[in-house]
FIKE-384208 format. One record per atom (N, C-alpha, C): x, y, z; residue in one letter. Coordinates in steps of 0.001 Angstrom, whole numbers, plus 500000, padded with zeros to 6 digits. Layout:
% FIKE-384208
XYZA/...
//
This chain:
% FIKE-384208
500845498809500000M/500000500000500000M/500882501243500000M/500564502234499165I/501285503495499122I/500441504569499805I/500952505133500884W/500240506175501605W/500503507528500944W/499530508444501036L/499666509784500487L/500903510462501050L/501167510255502337Y/502327510850502991Y/503614510470502264Y/503757509174501904D/504956508704501240D/505086509300499851D/503977509427499140V/504005509979497789V/504439511437497822V/503963512189498822I/504322513599498935I/505810513753499205I/506364512935500081N/507753513075500482N/508714512272499617N/508200511353498843N/509021510582497916N/508272510480496598N/508631511308495629P/507907511290494353P/508043509980493599P/508961509129494053Y/509178507838493400Y/508558506679494182Y/507676506984495127A/507136505938496004A/506453504826495221A/505689505168494210T/504988504148493421T/505981503266492682T/507005503879492096I/508042503120491401I/508797502229492380I/509199502795493521D/509959502028494515D/509177500800494963D/507907500993495250N/507074499900495723N/506940498812494649N/506715499218493414H/506580498269492302H/507861497464492129H/509008498151492153V/510289497477491948V/510577496482493070V/510259496849494292R/510549495962495426R/509614494760495489R/508553494788494696L/507654493638494584L/507957492806493335L/509101493033492759C/509494492326491533C/509476490816491755C/508795490058490900P/508730488586491060P/510106487947490985P/510336486994491845K/511619486303491887K/511907485595490571K/510868485171489874S/511022484386488647S/511707485137487515S/511743486483487583I/512342487241486485I/513638487931486875I/514140487678488064K/515288488428488561K/516611488075487896K/516636487066487047E/517852486751486300E/517674487013484812E/516566487598484440D/516242487850483038D/516206489355482797D/517249489897482170A/517351491342481976A/516191491903481174A/515793491202480124D/514696491698479288D/513379491713480054D/513153490678480876A/511928490627481674A/511938491724482736A/513117492002483306L/513226493071484297L/512884494419483670L/513454494674482506V/513190495933481825V/511705496077481524V/511095495027481056E/509660495064480760E/508861495354482029E/509280494757483141Y/508607494977484423Y/508778496431484878Y/510000496977484743F/510254498368485134F/509423499332484285F/509294499027483014E/508596499931482103E/507099500011482367E/506583499120483208E/505169499193483570E/504860500466484354E/505867501018485046V/505619502185485908V/506558503351485617V/507312503295484518T/508256504373484221T/508022504927482818T/508228506237482700E/508136506903481398E/509361507761481127E/509713508617482070T/510826509549481877T/512160508870482178T/513244509522481774D/514583508975482023D/514881508875483514D/514476509879484283I/514771509829485711I/513980508713486388I/512784508441485922E/512003507334486483E/512642505991486142E/513160505859484934K/513845504626484542K/515114504435485373K/515857505526485551A/517068505461486371A/516736505082487806A/515597505570488303R/515172505259489670R/514831503778489818R/514097503245488865A/513700501837488937A/514929500939489008A/515915501198488168I/517126500370488162I/517903500540489462I/518034501778489926Y/518764502061491164Y/518164501300492341Y/516848501378492480V/516188500708493609V/516299499189493476V/516156498667492268W/516266497220492088W/517666496728492439W/518678497435491993L/520054497041492296L/520321497071493798L/519931498158494448T/520191498284495888T/519403497272496694T/518266496815496171D/517418495865496885D/517835494416496657D/518387494130495487N/518616492729495103N/520075492304495003N/520987493250494888I/522403492912494766I/523119493233496073I/523850492282496599G/524612492484497822G/526066492780497518G/526706493523498409Y/528112493846498199Y/528975492639498536Y/529898492300497643D/530709491082497757D/531961491344498602D/531795491300499918V/532927491560500809V/533967490445500741V/533539489219500423Y/534497488110500317Y/535561488431499271Y/535140488964498136S/536085489304497078S/537084490358497541S/536601491370498247I/537473492440498724I/538463491911499756I/537961491151500721N/538813490679501813N/539826489630501381N/539532488912500291N/540421487842499838N/541104488149498515N/540837489351497981D/541426489756496705D/541223488680495638D/540018488161495625K/539672487083494689K/538276487384494152K/538230487940492949Y/536996488501492429Y/536233487523491546Y/534924487571491682G/534052486723490892G/533706487362489570G/532626486910488973D/532173487399487678D/531367488674487873D/531954489818487511N/531277491103487680N/530677491623486381N/530494490712485411S/529768491090484206S/528290491247484552S/527534491877483664A/526109492063483915A/525422490714484127A/525714489746483264A/525093488423483388A/525536487732484663A/526824487891485018G/527332487257486234G/526693487803487490G/526499489127487528V/525885489752488703V/524408489366488800V/523733489275487665L/522329488848487674L/522193487442488241L/523171486591487931R/523111485205488435R/523427485125489927R/524527485751490327S/525025485578491701S/524338486486492711S/523813487626492239K/523188488643493093K/524170489239494101K/525461489238493734K/526463489891494569K/527556490446493670K/528205491512494134S/529213492142493299S/529963493196494094S/531108493598493540V/531783494804494012V/531281495954493140V/531850497132493321C/531324498318492646C/531297498181491127C/532316497530490549A/532369497399489089A/531151496659488559A/530708495635489276G/529545494880488838G/528258495675488959G/528123496443490033F/526948497318490181F/526873498284488995F/528009498935488697A/528029499935487624A/527803499294486258A/528368498101486057T/528202497409484774T/526752497018484545T/526112496477485572L/524722496057485435L/523793497264485312L/524100498340486026Y/523315499576485895Y/523353500048484438Y/524566500070483865E/524715500513482482E/523975499576481523E/524098498278481745Y/523479497281480868Y/521955497428480847Y/521353497525482032L/519899497681482101L/519476499061481595L/520290500069481892G/519960501413481443G/519943501538479932G/520912500939479281L/520949500973477814L/519728500272477230L/519317499168477860K/518133498452477385K/516872499300477520K/516894500234478483M/515740501098478688M/515869502421477933M/516913502537477123G/517071503731476297G/517739504906476970G/518412504683478090L/519081505775478790L/520425506103478145L/520813507356478218D/522155507780477838D/522995507637479107D/523638506487479251I/524291506111480500I/525686505595480224I/526580505832481158R/527928505289481018R/528475504901482384R/529399503960482360Q/530091503535483563Q/531335504386483758Q/531607504763485004V/532739505629485317V/533634504939486338V/534931504968486108S/535906504475487080S/536675505657487648S/537046505558488913G/537781506659489503G/538140506432490947G/538368507525491648F/538809507517493040F/537636507926493945F/537650507410495165S/536535507718496064S/537014507863497502S/536213508564498279K/536465508710499711K/535497507791500448K/535775506516500354G/534919505504500963G/535499504974502253G/535247503691502524V/535731503048503744V/537255503125503799V/537768503545504935G/539213503646505113G/539781505018504805G/538973505882504204Y/539464507222503894Y/539579508056505170Y/540631508845505238E/540813509793506326E/541031511187505743E/540470512223506360P/540600513578505819P/542042513956505522P/542248514527504346G/543582514942503948G/544398513861503261G/543863512664503160M/544587511560502536M/544870511876501066M/546091511605500616S/546476511883499233S/546127510704498328S/545693511032497113F/545385510005496118F/546452509942495026F/547439510794495125I/548508510815494130I/549308509513494210I/549503508878493055G/550279507633493021G/549495506401493397G/548187506536493630T/547355505376493981T/546516504962492777T/546008503748492821D/545129503258491760D/543690503658492040D/542924503814490984S/541495504091491177S/540865502924491922S/539822503226492705D/539298502212493615D/537781502063493571D/537116502729492621H/535662502705492667H/535080502837491263H/533810502478491137A/533087502620489871A/531661503044490166A/531124503900489306W/529754504385489462W/529201504693488076W/528107505400487991N/527496505691486697N/527171507170486549N/527099507599485296M/526578508910484965M/525464508712483949M/524378509446484135I/523217509344483253I/522808510754482850I/522515510946481574K/522072512251481113K/520574512386481362K/520234513344482218I/518842513608482589I/518485515021482144I/517495515140481290D/517067516450480782D/518252517257480244D/519128516564479531G/520244517238478869G/521465517467479728G/521436517063481000E/522575517280481894E/523032515960482500E/524343515791482582W/524890514579483188W/524770514640484700W/524268513559485281R/524114513432486726R/524818512153487197R/525146512111488475V/525909510999489045V/524995510084489851V/525198508763489675F/524413507739490372F/525375506675490889F/525307506367492179D/526190505354492764D/525349504314493492D/524992503247492778A/524143502205493356A/524892501384494403A/526217501312494301T/526998500572495305T/526835501213496674T/527043502506496740W/526892503206498018W/525421503333498398W/524532503262497419G/523105503264497718G/522645501972498337G/523384500883498086E/523024499561498635E/523281499475500124E/524268500215500601G/524608500142502019G/525963500773502275G/526544500455503389H/527847501012503727H/528695499946504400H/529964500222504540G/530871499238505127G/531682499825506264G/532324498949506993K/533253499368508045K/534339498311508185K/535507498742508665L/536635497848508844L/536698497381510292L/536965496087510492D/537120495590511857D/538562495812512302D/538901495329513497N/540232495562514060N/541338494892513261N/540966493920512434N/541946493219511607N/542015493778510186N/541288494875509966G/541305495474508652G/540395494805507644G/539540493895508093K/538612493206507206K/537339494042507043K/536832494048505825L/535646494834505541L/534373494081505899L/533441494781506536H/532111494246506808H/531101495160506128H/530107494572505490S/529120495341504747S/527780495348505474S/527178496511505565I/525862496663506182I/524886497087505086I/523927496228504791K/522961496535503737K/521903497480504287K/521841498676503723E/520912499694504209E/520702500718503097E/519523500767502542F/519240501638501405F/519568503088501722F/520311503719500821D/520684505125500972D/520281505877499711D/519299506740499858D/518741507508498742D/519666508636498291D/520648508967499111N/521463510144498866N/522344510044497626N/522622508826497167W/523533508650496040W/522789508493494722W/521540508879494703F/520719508858493492F/520577510266492936F/521014510454491678N/520787511703490963N/521438512890491659N/522769512870491748I/523481513976492373I/524252514766491308I/524486516013491590S/525146516896490626S/526655516638490636S/527353517021489562P/528821516912489564P/529451517700490697P/528847518838491061E/529382519645492173E/529264518910493493E/528171518193493708E/528013517400494928E/528936516188494915E/529082515577493745A/529856514340493637A/531346514549493862A/531883515714493507I/533327515906493525I/533923515778494922I/533128515919495954F/533657515810497317F/533955514366497707F/533415513409496948T/533630511988497276T/534005511135496067T/533780511622494843H/534010510849493622H/534858511676492637H/535956511085492173Y/536822511760491201Y/537082510816490039Y/536567511113488830P/536715510203487697P/538131510204487122P/538569509019486663E/539862508949485978E/539859509813484728E/538757509793484014D/538598510621482822D/538166512027483271D/539106512966483249K/538836514298483790K/537766515052483003K/537479514618481786S/536423515276481016S/535054515041481649S/534978514064482550L/533715513753483213L/533528514534484517L/534478515402484856L/534304516236486044L/533123517186485867L/533020517782484694L/531903518661484338L/531717519798485332L/532843520401485728L/532830521509486669L/533316522775485982L/532867523934486463E/533306525198485891E/534781525450486184E/535263524972487327S/536662525161487705S/537398523826487633S/538665523877487287N/539473522670487205N/539859522200488609N/539470520984488940I/539830520386490220I/540748519206489930I/541964519260490441S/542933518196490207S/542720517063491211S/543402515939490965L/543328514824491906L/543922515228493251L/544940516074493212E/545517516578494463E/544506517439495206E/543775518285494469D/542712519090495077D/541652518190495718D/541319517118495005F/540297516188495497F/540636515691496896F/541901515346497122G/542312514884498448G/542221515964499502G/542333517222499078R/542334518333500029R/540957518924500279R/539995518594499425L/538655519130499626L/538115518736500999L/537330519597501634P/536775519248502942P/535940517975502863P/536046517166503895N/535350515878503920N/533909516103504364N/533040516354503397I/531643516664503695I/530759515552503162I/529957514969504032Y/529066513886503637Y/527953514431502738Y/527532513629501773I/526523514045500801I/525243514543501482I/524944514030502673G/523741514440503388G/523711515932503697G/524890516556503808A/524934517994504062A/524354518773502894A/524530518245501690F/523988518899500504F/522536518506500266F/522234517220500424R/520877516768500148R/519878517308501165R/520340517576502385S/519456518139503411S/519341519659503289S/520093520232502346K/520074521675502073K/520731522507503165K/521509521854504037L/522268522630505016L/523332523459504297L/524024522827503344L/525064523498502572L/524784523349501085L/525335524255500287K/525295524145498842K/526683523746498365K/526741522691497556A/528029522202497082A/528788523288496331A/528065524078495528E/528709525140494757E/529389526162495677E/528756526468496818D/529332527429497753D/530590526873498418D/530524525621498844V/531677525000499500V/532842524886498519V/532536524508497286L/533568524394496257L/534171525771495968L/533312526778495931G/533790528137495710G/534714528605496823G/534391528255498068D/535250528608499198D/536633527986499042D/536658526728498596Y/537945526047498436Y/538769526705497330Y/538120526990496202I/538832527559495053I/539395528943495380I/538634529738496140T/539076531086496501T/539873531102497805T/540151529896498324K/540982529730499525K/540371530367500770K/539053530370500842V/538376530806502066V/538423529654503072V/538989529916504238Q/539187528861505237Q/537939528715506122Q/536971527976505622T/535721527770506357T/535664526359506916T/535287526243508181K/535038524929508776K/533532524724508849K/533085523548508428Y/531656523283508308Y/531187522339509413Y/529900522407509762P/529375521481510774P/529564520033510329P/529647519152511301V/529682517715511005V/528244517246510871V/527936516568509760I/526576516077509551I/526618514572509359I/525652513879509952Y/525583512422509884Y/524381511980509059Y/524401510716508644T/523319510161507847T/521992510339508579T/521005511014507968P/519747511268508672P/518784510086508703P/518962509062507813H/518135507853507784H/516706508065507295H/516307509297507116A/514980509591506577A/515022511032506071A/513938511459505447L/513904512788504864L/514138513865505918L/515139514712505663V/515441515851506515V/515849517019505619V/515217518154505813N/515631519392505163N/515914520426506240N/517079521027506162V/517431522067507121V/516908523399506595V/515891523923507261V/515305525203506867V/516215526346507296V/516726526237508522Q/517641527259509029Q/518553526625510071Q/519844526905509951A/520840526453510925A/522161527092510541A/523056527279511497P/524375527838511165P/525102526944510160P/525794527574509212K/526493526825508164K/527990526692508438K/528442527237509572T/529837527092509963T/529917526268511247T/531035525591511408K/531168524657512525K/531250525356513881K/531864526523513899T/532112527200515171T/531033528236515469T/530436528127516643L/529431529081517104L/530046529964518197L/529483531153518368T/530020532113519327T/529194532119520604T/529870531968521713K/529205531989523022K/528484533317523217K/527209533244523665G/526431534438523927G/525624534937522750G/525806534354521586Q/525056534779520399Q/523867533846520177Q/522745534414519750A/521536533616519534A/521570532957518158A/521143531690518116Y/521080530934516869Y/519715530269516751Y/519198530224515545V/517931529563515271V/518187528290514482V/517586527196514941F/517623525920514229F/516186525571513851F/515952525358512566D/514622525003512068D/514806523836511100D/514257522684511461I/514524521457510703I/513223520775510312I/513079520501509032Y/511932519758508502Y/512277518269508526Y/511580517518509351A/511836516081509500A/510504515388509789A/509709515114508751P/508343514618508951P/508237513265509634P/509304512477509620K/509243511168510277K/509903511158511651K/510204512348512162A/510825512447513484A/509777512513514587A/510113511948515739L/509274512088516925L/509613513376517654L/510913513595517843N/511389514793518515N/512797515108518024N/513205516356518236I/514580516763517967I/515117517446519217I/516355517114519558Y/516945517590520803Y/518261518314520545Y/518567519252521414L/519845519947521413L/520575519615522701L/521841519231522589Y/522674518922523746Y/523925519782523683Y/524359520290524819D/525661520936524888D/526376520435526131D/527545520963526370D/528327520498527518D/527815521045528841D/526698521779528787D/526117522353529999D/525145521392530681D/524926520217530065G/524114519222530742G/522794518876530099G/521669519375530648P/520346518899530233P/520047519198528771P/519251518328528195R/518892518507526784R/517823519582526641R/517807520207525480R/516746521133525114R/515912520482524028R/514607520591524147V/513712519953523178V/513228520985522178V/513361520678520890F/512835521555519848F/511306521643519967F/510758522778519587K/509312522945519554K/508780522508518198K/507761521667518207R/507156521234516955R/506343522389516367R/506607522712515108N/505902523809514450N/504459523429514138N/503669524417513751L/502245524183513500L/502007523179512378L/502946523071511449D/502767522125510343D/502952520673510781D/503410520469512032K/503583519146512638K/504694518319511988K/505391518876511010T/506441518118510316T/507814518769510464T/507887519929511104S/509163520595511305S/509299521023512760S/510530521277513157F/510849521543514558F/511823522714514620F/511685523551515636A/512540524733515719A/512928525023517165A/514060525726517292I/514506526176518613I/515420527375518424I/515342528337519334Q/516330529420519376Q/517194529165520593Q/518503529228520391Y/519396528828521484Y/520581529780521563Y/520946530133522805V/522110530973523065V/523120530150523864V/524200529684523231P/525196528909523975P/525887529770525030P/526051529210526234K/526619529974527349K/527998529507527757K/528391528320527310I/529712527809527656I/530383527254526409I/531702527160526450E/532443526586525340E/532315525062525365E/532462524461524195G/532377523001524112G/531637522547522866G/531158521332522925Q/530473520743521774Q/528964520930521883Q/528331521160520748L/526877521259520677L/526395520257519639L/525411519433520018R/524917518373519136R/523407518485518955R/522958518219517741I/521537518118517423I/521241516652517145I/520294516077517885S/519923514676517694S/518460514577517294S/518171513605516425I/516799513370515977I/516331512018516499I/515161512021517103E/514542510781517568E/513525510341516514E/513767509164515919W/512959508697514801W/511806507813515237W/510821507697514374Q/509660506851514639Q/509982505370514476Q/511047505065513737N/511379503664513477N/512398503147514481N/512999502029514162S/513895501348515093S/515246502040515274S/515523503092514488Y/516803503761514636Y/516925504469515976Y/515790504864516540G/515831505552517822G/516365506961517678G/517219507355518617K/517741508713518662K/519176508718518127K/519418509542517096L/520730509580516457L/521208511013516275L/522504511217516438V/523092512541516220V/522986512899514745V/522581514132514473F/522445514621513101F/523484515698512783F/523673516659513710L/524609517760513481L/525491517957514704L/526730518390514450E/527656518716515540E/528327520062515271E/528380520882516318Y/529041522175516256Y/530034522303517417Y/530843523366517356E/531728523716518459E/531427525145518903E/531409525379520198V/531148526718520733V/532441527284521295V/532798528479520840N/533993529172521360N/533618530521521941N/
//
């Protein structure tokens, strides 16, 4: 069942639901999959969405291959059979299905700030480590990363990779300006930026999670402009929101000034409550606005230290940190 609420907040809800109900009998047949997707898609972005959701729902990340340096069949047919792959297989199958649906799509290889990356790490002299896709939507190339959309990974104490399957909408249909903070193509003609960003620049760019842009807290173009003009700005730390969040108003710099008033206004329709914590002790609860889907608070920090914004969700995620600031 598709609720009106979901359709309003996710324009692809009908497509997502249809794709996730895909019959098991056709999951190894590319032509049958395309025919099934076309039942609910017309535009290029809808076709790209159907493939993205199907890949993230049905293909698992092949950690065995990564941990043992022993790779399986990452061809489109191989991934359809095994239902597991590393990034190259995700990108290959995305391209294969996309071409069948008439998309102007290509596979991209390059460098990424994924698991194991640390801020300031240099990519000079290293091999490319990731693959994703670019699709032309309404005449403009956009970036799609179904591998990172499938879930995320972490390294254990022995350096072995563990994969957590968890759908991430943030890596669907992102601009080249948003992508450059985490994805750098080997083919520099695919950067598609107004300013030339080198691989060395890529390593030096601030480590900003895509959620900062998708939640509208920051604009990628502004952050990129600050870097190019050598403006030394520190940005808030933002974490995966796990559901729709738009920042209506909040400070865009990491450091806040003691004694100054700040307004935080956050649209989070699936949140139960939003809280503010500082080093002064008790939590402050955001006031729910009249629209019942956004929350706001005006706050004057009185002591130096860390300030955190946490969101309490309606689902099993519970209460999670969303934003972090420093007060000086």
